[in-house]
N, C-alpha and C positions, 0 to 999 in steps of 0.2 A: 578108818573109813574116810575121814576128812582128808587124810593124806592122799588116798587113792583118788578122791574127787578132784583135789587140787592138781594132781599129776595129769589126770585126763584133761582138765582145762588147759594146762600148760601145753600138752601135746596138740590139742585142737588149735590153740593160738599159734603154735609154731607152724602148723599147716598153712595158716593165713599168711604169716610173715614170710614164709618161703615163696609165696606166690605174689604178694602185693608189695611193691616198693613205695607206692603212694596212692592214696584214695582221695577223690574230690567229689563234692556234691554241690549242685547248683543248677541254674542260676536264679530260680524263683525265690528261694529262701523265705517262703511264706511263714509268718509268725516265728521267724528265726529257726525254722526246723532244719534247714541245711546245716546251720551252725551246730545245732544240738546233735544231729546224726554224725557229723564229722568228729565232734568231741567224744561221742560214744565209741566210735570205731577206734579212735586213738587210745582211749582208756582201756577198752576191753582187749584189743588185739596188739596194742603197742606198735602200730604202724603209723607213719606220718599221714595225717588227714587234714584236708582244708575244705572250707566252705567258700563258695564264690557267688557273686551276684552281679546283676546289672547295676550301673551307677544310678543312684536315686536322683541325681541332679548334676548339672555341669559344675566344673570347679569354681566358676565365678557366681553361682547361684546360692542363695541361702534358703534355709527352711527345709522341710521334708523330714519324714520319720524313717529312721534307719535301725534295723536289727543288726546285732553283731555279725560280722563276716570277716574272713581272713584276706580274701583277694577280690578285686572288682574287675569286671570286664570293661574294656574301653568304651567310652561314649562314641556313638557313630558320628557325631559332629566334631569330635576331637581327633579320632583315628578312623578314617573312613576306609571302606573297601578292603583291598588285600592286606593293608596294614593291620586290620583287626585280627586276621588269622595268625600272623606272625606274633603280634602282641599276646594273643591268647595262648598260643603254644608255649612261649618262652617266659611269660610273666604270670600266667594264671595256672596253666597245667604243667608247669615245670616239675619234673620228678614224679608225675602221676602215671600209674599203670591202669587203674580202675576208676571209672567215671560213672556216677549216677546222676542222670539228668532229670530234674524235677519239673513238672507241669508241661512237659513236651516242648519246652522253649528252646530256641537255637542257642548254640554255644559259639560258633564262629560267625553265624549270620546275624543280620540286624533284626531285633525283635519287632514283631508286628508284620514282617514281610515273609518270613519263612518259619517252618517248624523244625523240630529236631531231625526229621527224616531227610531234610536237605543237607544236614551236616553229618549224618550218621556214617556214610561210607568214608568220608575224609577222616573222621575220628578213628575209625577202624584201621585205615591205612597208616595213621600215625601210631599204631600199636596199642590203642586203648581198648580195654574191655568195657563195654557200655551197657548200663542198665537204665530203665525208665522208672520214674516215680510219678504217680498221680495223686492229686490232693482233693479232688471232689468233682466240681462242675466240669473240669477238663475231661472227665471220663464218664460221668454218670448219665444214664439214659433217662431223660425226663418222662417219657411215656411209661416206662417200667416203674419209675418212682411213683407216679400218680396211681398206677394200678396197686402198688403195695400200700400207699398212703393217700387216700382220696383227698386229704387236706394238705397235701404236699405244697410247698412254696411254689413249685412250678405251676400249680393250678391257678394261683392268684397273681403271679408275677406278670409284668407286661409281656404280651405275646411276642413282640419283636425280640425282646431279650431271650425269651425261651427258645424261639426258633434259631437264633444265632448260636446260643449255647448248645442246643441239640446238634446242630451241624458240626460244631467244633468237636464235641464229644464223640460223635460218630466217626469223624475223621481220625481222631486220636486212637480210638479203639482199633480202627483199621490199620493205622500206623504200627501200633503195638503188635498186632498179629503178623503183619507183613515183615517187620524187622526181625521178629523172633527173639528180641532181646529180653532178658529177665524183666518182669514188670512187678513193681511194688506199689501198694496203695496205702495211704496214710490213715484212712479211716476204714473200719471193718466192713461197713455197708457196701463199699465199692467191690468187695468180693462177689456180691450179687450181680454186678455188671460185668465183671471180668473174672470168671471162675478159675482161670489159670494163674491169677496173680498171687502174690504173697503179701500178707499184712505186715507193714512196716510201721509199728506204733509211733504216733507222735510222742515226742520226748521233751522233758523239762528237767531242770535241776530241782529236786524236791526241797533241798535246803533253802533255796531262795524263797520258796512259797510257803514254807512251814510257818504256822501261826501259833501264838501263845494261847492256851486255853481252849476248851471244847466249844462247840457251837450250841446254840439254843439253850443257854443258861437263863437268860432274862425272860420275864413274863411277856414282854413285847419284843418279838424278834426283829432283827434288822435284815431287810431283803434287798439284794443288789441285782439290778438288771442293766447290763451295759452292752447293747448290741454293737459288735465291731463293724457291722455293715448295715446301712439303712436303705441303700438303693442298688438293686431291688431288695425289698424287705424279706429276708430269708429266715429270720429268727422267730417270727411270729409276734413281734413287738406290738402290732396293732391289736392283738388279742391279749397279750400279757399286761401291757401297761394300764389299761382301764381297770383290770382286776386289782392290780397292786395299788393304784391310786385310791380305789374305793376302800380297800382294807386300811390304807393309811389314814383316810379321812375319818374312819370309824375308830381310829386309835388301836387297831389290832396289830399293825406292823409299823416299823419305821422304814421308809422307802428311800433307798440310795439310788439316785439316777444322775450320775456325774457327767453324762455325755462322753465325748471322746477324750481320753486321757492318755498320756504317754505310757508305754508298756512298763517302764521302770517304776511308775507309781502304782501299778496294779497290785503288787503283793500287800502293800499297806491297806489299800482299799478293800481287798478281799478279806483281810484279817479283821476288818471292822464289821463284816457281815456275818450273819448266821446262816442265811440261805442265799444261794446264787442261782438265779433263773437263767438258764442258758438258751436253749431253743426248743420249740415244740412242733416244728414242721418238717424236720429233716430225717428223723428216724435213726440218727446216729449221734456221735458226739466228737468234739475236737479239742483243740488246745485249751480253750477257755474253761471247759468243764474239767479237764485234767488239772489245771492250775488250782481250781477251787477245791477239788478232791484232795490235792496235796496239802491244802491248808486245813483239812478236816471240816470243811463247810458242806452243808447239805446242798446237793446239786439237784435242781428240778429241771427236767428236760423231757425228751422223748426218744427212746431207743427201741426200734421195732423188733418184733419177735424174730423175724428172719435174720436180722443183724445179730441179735444175741445168740442165735443158733449156730453161727459160724465163729463165735468167739470162744476162747478157752474157758472163760468164766464171765458171768454178767457183771457189768459195772454197777457200783452202788449209787445209782441214779434213780430218783423218783420219777416214774413215768407220768406225764401229765399232758396227754393230747388235748387239742383245743376244746373238745366238747366237755372235758372234765377238769380243765385247768383251774377254774374258780373253786370247785369242790375240793380238789387236791390241796390248794393253798389254804383253804379254811381248815382242812383236816390237820395240816402241819401245825397251824397256830393252836389248835385245840389239843393236840397230842405231842407236845414238844419232846417229851422224854423218849417216846418210841422212835421218833425220827432222829434224835440225837445219836442213838446207837448206830443208825445207818450212816450218818455223817462221819462217825468215828472210824468206819471201815475204809474211808477214802485214802488216807495216806498209805496204808498197806497195799491197796490195789495199785496205786501209782508206783510204789517201789517195785512191785512185781512186773508191771507191764509198761511203764512210761518214764522210767528214769534213764533210759538209753540202753540198758543192758539187753532187753528183749529186742530192741531195734537192731543192735549190733549182731545179735544171734540170727535174726532174720536175714541179714546181709551175708552171713558166713558162707552159704553155698556159692554165692556170686563171687565173693572174695577168694574162695578156695579153688 
């Protein structure tokens, strides 16, 4: 039986390799996801795959935070105008037949001035099959999100930001429909905004995030909350932090609040925690929650029922919407053994859906 299964996998992979000479994904590379998806396609199908991104800074500038990437687009101040197209064709997309564009960003054009629709026809003329990838606010409908979740971060964010985000997302949904290119979404809740899309699970290397020992062994658990974004506040930190600080003052938890730290330091930081509080306003989950689950840590967040309904299985995340967050945290402290069992389910869930294999399989129809 195992031999038959392996043979079927070999045949399916050969169908991809017969079609794809090279796969590329970029240029957003948010949280290093383009890099992870490229590695997954290369590992699962055995085809050359590269991740590309915009330059984070000019060659003479210092600083900036960079996720791994294989190739970089030229900076518009170094290679302007027509030179960008030639550079991108020959240095970034060299050998590529299939291209997945994430966050609706331009590939040939200058970021901030054009969207992918301005480049799409030229990419197709260059012989590329093109797909689109959405990460969240680039596609999500704020009004629909508030209807599903009255406490949505859109309801409390600055209205100017909400209006700008809503316009951009509306434009991107229209672009996706008009281009007719395959559309992938990195978080499952986006299937509620674009029912024709395909879930492309965020992916990590579980080995990097694996931690020694189970969670919630100590009488006083260690709780980590590290919002990756504070402006606008989309995680619910203004609700989360007062509760955690109160529990810490009463000696019921140890609170880890390190501020912004480099991504390479996060595996060690998460390993020190028992509980990782992600977000409670979004109704879904992303890379940070997956990393914590891979470490076997208890993830507290909020995944809406509508989102769970479109998933193949619910994630082992403790739901704690704003109204009940304080009670949920108190319950975890009082019943550590029960919640330790849920935390232990995290690594298996990540291996099934977030180690890159499921993402590669989601891309298979496009690549075939």
